[in-house]
N, C-alpha and C positions, 0 to 999 in steps of 0.2 A: 587768591586763596580759595575762592569758591570753585574755580575751574580745576585747581589741583585736587580738591576734595572729591569733585565729581569724577575726575579721572581715576583716583584711587578706589572710589566706590565701584566704578565700572570694572576696573581690573579685578577687584575682589570678587564681584559677582561672576565674572567670566571664569575665574579660577575655581569658584565653588561649583559652577555648572560642569566644568571640565572634570573635576574630581568625582562628582556624582555620576556623570556619564561613564567615566573610566571604571568606576566601581561596579556599575551595572554590567558593563561588558565583560568584566573579569570575575564576576560572581559565578561560582560553580554550583550546580544543582544536581540532585539525583533524579533520574527519570526511572522510576520503578513502579511496578504494579502494587496497588494497595487495595486488596479485596478481602473483606471480612470472611471469617470461617463459614458462616451460614449464608453468605451473600451469593446471589446469581446475577452477574452483570451481563445483560443482554444487549446485543447490537443487531439492528436490521442491517443486513449485509448484501451489497449489490456487486456482482461481477458479471457484467453483461456486454456483449459485443454490440457496437452501435453502427448505424448507417452513416458513414463519414460524409456522404454527399448531403444528407439532411442537416448534419451538424454544421457543415461549412456554410450552408444556406442560412442557418439561423445566426451563426456567430461571425460569419465573414472571414476576413483575413486574420482576425484575432486567433482563430483556431489553429491555423498553420504556424503563426509566429510563436505561439506559446508552446508548441511542441519542439521547438529548437532548444537544445540543451544549453546553448550559450545565452539564451534570453535571461536577463537579470531584472525584469520588471516584476518583482516578487508580489506586490500587492495586486497588480493586474492579473497575475497568474493565479493567485489564491482566489480572487473573485470569480475568475473564469471557471476554475475547477469546481468551486462550490456551486455555481449556477448550473454547470453541466451535470453534476451529481443530482441536483434537485429536479432537473429537466427529465431525468430518467429514473426518478426515485420510486420505482415499483419493486421493492426489494424482493429478491429471490430466496434469501436464506436468513436464518437467525443464528447468530453465533453467541454462545454462552461461555463466559469465563467464570471459573469458580476456584476457590482456594482448596487445594488438595492437601495442604500441610507440608511441612519440611521445606518451605520456600518454593513450592511448585504450584503453578497456575495451570489448571486444565482448560483446554480449548476444544469445544465441540460445535460443529456447524451442521445444521439440519435444514432441510427444505422448509421454507415458510409455508405453513398450511394455507391452502387457497380458500378453505371454508372452515368454519368453527367445527371442532371435532364433534360437538353435540349434534350438528346438523348432518353428519355423515350417516347415510342409510346403507347398512350392509345388506347384501343379498343373502337371505337365509336359505335359498334353494341350493341344490347341488349342481346347478348348471355350470358349464365351462365358463360362461361369461361372469357368473358370480364369483368364481374362484379367481379369475383374472382381476376383477375389481378389488377383491380383498388384498391380493398381492400388490396391486398398484398403490392402494392406500397405505399398506405397511411400508412400502418403499419410500413414499412421500414423507413418512415420519422417521425414517432411518437417518443415521449420521452420514453426512457427505465428507466430513473431515473430522479427524480426532487426533489431537496432539497435545503438547504442553510446552510452556516456557517457564523459566525461573522468574521469581519475583524481581530479581536483579536485572533481568533483561534477556540473556541469551536463550536460545532454543534448548529445551530439555529433551524432547522426543526425537533423538537422532535416528531412530529406526523407521520413521515414516518415509513413504515414497517421495522422490524429489519434487514432484508437482505439488504435493501437499505441504512439504517443507517450505517451498517457495511462498505459498500463500500465507503460512504462519509467519515467515520472516517479514514479508511485506506489511502485514497488518499488525503484528504483535511483538516482534523483536525490538528490544530497547538496548541502548548502550550499557555496557557492564562497568562503567566508570562515571565519575562525576564530570560534567561537561559545562562549558561556558559558551556564550555567544561567539559564533565563528568556528567552533570545534566541528570536525567531521569524523564520521566513523562508517564502517561498512557493515552490511548485514549478510547473513549466511544464505546466499541465494545463487543459483546457477540456472539460467533460463534456457541456455542452448546446450544440447547434448547430442553428439553424433557418435557413430560407431567407427569401426576400422575401415569402412568403405569411403570415408571422407578424408581427403588429403588437403589440409588447411594451408593456404599460402599467405593470407593476411588476416590479422585479428586485432581487436582491441576491446578493452573492458573498462567501464567506469562504474564504481559502486560506492556512492557517497550519500550519506544522510547528514544534513547540516542543521545545527541549532542556529536559526537566523534571528531570533528575538526572544527576550524574556519580558513579560508584561504582567500587569495586575489588572484584573477586571472584577469589580465588586469585592476587592480584598483577596481574590483568589490568584495565586501565582500560576501563570500559564507559559508553557514553552511552545514556540512555533517552530515546526520542523519542515525542511524541504528535502524531498527525495529526488535524486538524480542518478538514474541507473541506465546503463547502456551496455549491450553485448553485441559484438559484430564479428562475423567470420565470412571469409570468402575463399573458395578453393575448388577442387574437382571432386565430384562424387563418382565413384566407380559403379556404373549402372549396367554392367555387363549382364547381370542376371535379369534385368528388366528389358534392356534394349537388344540383348543378344550379342554374341561375339566375345572375343577375349580382351579387347582393349577399348571399351566404350566408356568414355568419361563425359560427365555433364558438369559444366561450370555452374557452381551453386553459391548463392549468397543468402545469409540469414542475419537479420538485425532485429533485436528487441530494444525498445527504449521505454523508460517508465518515469513519469513525472508526477509528484504528489505534494500536497501541502496539508499539514495536519496540526492540530492544537492539542497538547497534552497537559492535563492538570497536574502540576508538580505536587500540590497539596493533597489531592485526592487520589492520585495514582491511576489515571484512566484517560482515554481519549475523550475529548469534547466534540471534535469533528475530524473527519479524515476523508479526503477526496483525491483520487488519483486517476490517471489514464495511462494505459499501456498500448504502445504501437508495435505491430509486428509486420515486418516485410520479408518476403522470401522469393527467390527466383531459382530456377533450375530444378533440382530434385523435388522441392516443395515450393510451389508458387502460391503466395498468399499476401494479402494486404488487408489488415483489419486493426481496429482499435477497440479496446475493452475498458469499461469504466470500473473502478474499484472504489466503493464508498462504504463507510460505517456511519450509522446513526444510532445513538443510544435510545433504547426503548423506554 
């Protein structure tokens, strides 16, 4: 009798755990911006190219393995990206989000001042050097990016240049529907752009953001997102005007890949942390090999 009761109790507990787990995985949430009318939400923003040889020396084989889009060690990847962001956390910009009304969130990115504005000494003479210094100081305070997103997630500023729209999409675009753990969606991003001189033979594109976990920390509901983006093209570039002749073709390859892990507060409608890295490889018409860190830290 005791054995039968124990078995029934164990079965009941297993069933309850299964029901709770199933409920968590199938619970849908809204990922939307929640910024008050008079609030200025500031993020220290880092977008910096890194010396891959130095990074590989510091992080070893982990660096290469985590750049593989097939890698599924999510916690290891999250820790790596967070550590990498902190390693280079000398933020270059400040991005401010504000509520413009009518369901629109303004996004403005400016150079992070290198000195306190009170300490800036303006040259009051009429020298050429003084005018150059004044211009430089004004440029440092100017907007590097200006756009907007809807509170519900999609990009609002359709008119901005592609490079600026890509940055807005990577950092601030959210899904326009309720999502649950395991759901995937795409963002409005195009990293590769060629003109009529490029004849594409092979291409592929991955554009996925995944809600991989919902958790509670100190009563706050948090969504953990994983970004997996890749664009690849290979073909011939008509380089006649560069190399001379009527039929000069240069085999060209371009590949962008982006991996990021981020935590979004469902309750408060904002990023808690965001760390990513973009890899760019190119041969032929544009030979390049670089990696760029993308990081947001709330001020």
